[in-house]
C-alpha positions as CSV (number, residue, x, y, z in Angstrom):
1,M,75.3,-110.8,50.7
2,E,75.9,-107.2,51.3
3,P,79.3,-105.6,51.0
4,S,80.7,-104.4,54.3
5,I,81.9,-100.9,54.7
6,Q,85.0,-100.7,56.8
7,A,86.0,-97.5,58.4
8,S,89.5,-96.5,58.0
9,T,91.4,-96.6,61.3
10,E,94.2,-94.4,60.0
11,S,93.5,-90.8,60.1
12,E,95.5,-88.5,57.9
13,S,97.2,-85.7,59.8
14,V,96.8,-82.1,58.6
15,V,100.1,-81.1,60.3
16,H,103.3,-82.6,58.8
17,D,106.7,-82.8,60.4
18,F,109.1,-80.7,58.2
19,N,112.1,-82.6,59.5
20,S,110.7,-86.0,58.6
21,P,112.6,-88.0,55.9
22,S,109.3,-88.4,54.0
23,S,109.3,-84.7,53.2
24,N,110.9,-84.3,49.8
25,F,111.4,-80.6,50.1
26,S,112.9,-79.8,53.6
27,F,112.4,-76.5,55.5
28,N,116.1,-75.5,54.9
29,S,115.7,-76.0,51.1
30,R,112.6,-73.7,51.1
31,V,114.6,-71.0,53.0
32,Y,117.4,-71.2,50.4
33,V,115.0,-70.9,47.5
34,I,113.2,-67.9,49.0
35,L,116.6,-66.2,49.7
36,G,117.7,-67.0,46.2
37,I,114.6,-65.4,44.7
38,A,114.9,-62.3,46.9
39,L,118.6,-62.0,45.8
40,V,117.7,-62.2,42.1
41,V,114.8,-59.7,42.5
42,G,117.1,-57.3,44.4
43,L,119.8,-57.5,41.7
44,I,117.4,-56.8,38.9
45,S,115.6,-53.9,40.7
46,G,119.0,-52.4,41.6
47,F,120.2,-52.6,38.0
48,L,117.0,-51.0,36.7
49,I,117.2,-48.2,39.3
50,S,120.8,-47.5,38.5
51,R,119.9,-47.0,34.8
52,N,117.5,-44.2,35.7
53,K,118.8,-41.0,34.1
54,S,116.4,-38.5,35.7
55,V,119.2,-36.5,37.4
56,P,121.2,-34.3,35.0
57,S,124.5,-33.0,36.2
58,I,126.9,-30.3,35.3
59,T,130.6,-31.1,35.5
60,N,133.0,-28.4,36.8
61,T,134.7,-26.7,33.8
62,G,136.4,-24.2,36.1
63,N,134.5,-21.4,34.3
64,T,131.4,-20.3,36.2
65,A,130.6,-17.8,33.5
66,S,129.7,-20.7,31.2
67,V,126.6,-21.3,33.3
68,Q,123.8,-19.1,31.9
69,K,121.1,-17.3,33.9
70,G,118.0,-19.5,34.0
71,T,120.0,-22.8,34.0
72,V,118.3,-25.4,36.3
73,V,120.3,-28.4,37.3
74,G,119.4,-31.4,39.5
75,S,116.6,-33.5,40.6
76,S,112.9,-32.8,40.1
77,D,112.0,-34.6,43.3
78,T,110.1,-32.0,45.1
79,K,109.0,-34.3,48.0
80,T,112.6,-35.0,49.1
81,F,114.0,-31.6,48.2
82,K,111.2,-29.3,49.5
83,D,113.2,-26.6,51.3
84,Q,114.6,-23.6,49.3
85,A,116.8,-20.7,49.8
86,E,118.6,-18.1,47.6
87,G,121.7,-16.1,47.8
88,I,125.3,-15.8,46.4
89,M,127.2,-19.2,46.4
90,K,130.5,-19.1,48.2
91,K,133.1,-21.7,49.1
92,G,133.5,-22.9,52.7
93,G,131.4,-24.5,55.3
94,A,131.0,-24.0,59.1
95,D,133.5,-26.2,61.1
96,G,133.2,-29.1,58.6
97,E,129.4,-28.8,58.1
98,G,128.9,-28.1,54.4
99,A,131.4,-27.4,51.7
100,Y,129.7,-24.2,50.4
101,H,127.3,-21.6,51.7
102,L,124.8,-19.1,50.4
103,V,125.4,-15.5,51.5
104,R,122.0,-13.9,52.2
105,P,121.0,-10.5,53.5
106,G,121.2,-10.1,57.2
107,G,124.7,-11.2,57.9
108,D,126.5,-14.4,58.7
109,S,123.6,-15.7,60.9
110,Q,121.5,-15.9,57.7
111,N,124.0,-18.1,55.7
112,V,122.8,-21.4,54.5
113,Y,125.5,-24.1,54.5
114,L,125.3,-26.5,51.7
115,T,126.4,-30.0,50.7
116,S,125.3,-32.1,47.7
117,S,125.9,-35.5,46.2
118,I,123.8,-34.8,43.2
119,V,125.0,-31.3,41.9
120,D,128.5,-30.0,41.6
121,L,128.1,-26.8,43.6
122,S,131.5,-25.5,42.6
123,T,130.1,-24.7,39.2
124,F,128.0,-21.9,40.7
125,L,130.6,-20.0,42.8
126,D,130.0,-16.3,43.0
127,R,126.6,-16.6,41.3
128,K,123.2,-15.7,42.7
129,V,121.3,-19.0,42.8
130,R,118.1,-20.5,44.2
131,V,118.6,-24.0,45.7
132,W,116.2,-26.7,46.7
133,G,117.2,-29.2,49.2
134,Q,116.6,-31.1,52.4
135,T,117.4,-29.6,55.7
136,Q,119.9,-31.6,57.7
137,K,120.7,-31.7,61.4
138,A,123.7,-29.5,62.2
139,K,125.8,-29.0,65.3
140,V,127.4,-25.7,64.3
141,A,125.7,-24.3,61.2
142,G,122.4,-22.4,61.7
143,W,121.0,-24.1,58.5
144,L,122.6,-27.0,56.8
145,M,121.0,-28.2,53.5
146,D,121.6,-31.2,51.2
147,V,121.0,-29.6,47.8
148,G,119.2,-31.5,45.1
149,K,118.5,-28.7,42.6
150,V,120.0,-25.4,41.6
151,E,118.7,-22.5,39.5
152,V,121.0,-19.7,38.4
153,L,119.3,-16.3,39.0
154,E,122.1,-13.9,38.0
C-alpha cells in the first residue's frame, strides 16, 4: 500500500490584516514604539549637540580697551558665516534692523548693520574690526548681517 499524498487545501496568505485579533503586535503599538525611539534619539542628540563648546564668547566687561588687537572671537563655521566686512563698530541699527553697525568709507550708504546671537558685539564698540557673517534680508538697511565671528584690527 502506498502512502497517499494529500494536497493542502488551505493556502497561507502573504498579506495579513493588522487589525485582526490574531496579531500580537498591533499597528498602533508599532507607531508608538517608533515615536518613542525617535524621541529618545532626539533627546540624546540634542544633549550631545548642546555640550559642543566650539563657540567661544566674550562677555561685556564695559571696557573695550581690554580687547587686544588680533583677538578673534566666534564661530569657525566658514560655510554659514561666509560674508565679511570691516569698519569701525558703532551702536545703533537702521529702523530696528540690527543693533550695531560698521562705519565704512563712502558714507552712510556703505554701513553694514549687524546683529549676532553668538558674539557680544558691544565689546567691540569704537574698534576697527573685521566681521564674518551671513547676509540677511532687510527692508531698510542696505546690508544686514548676522555676525558669527569678529577679529579686532585696531
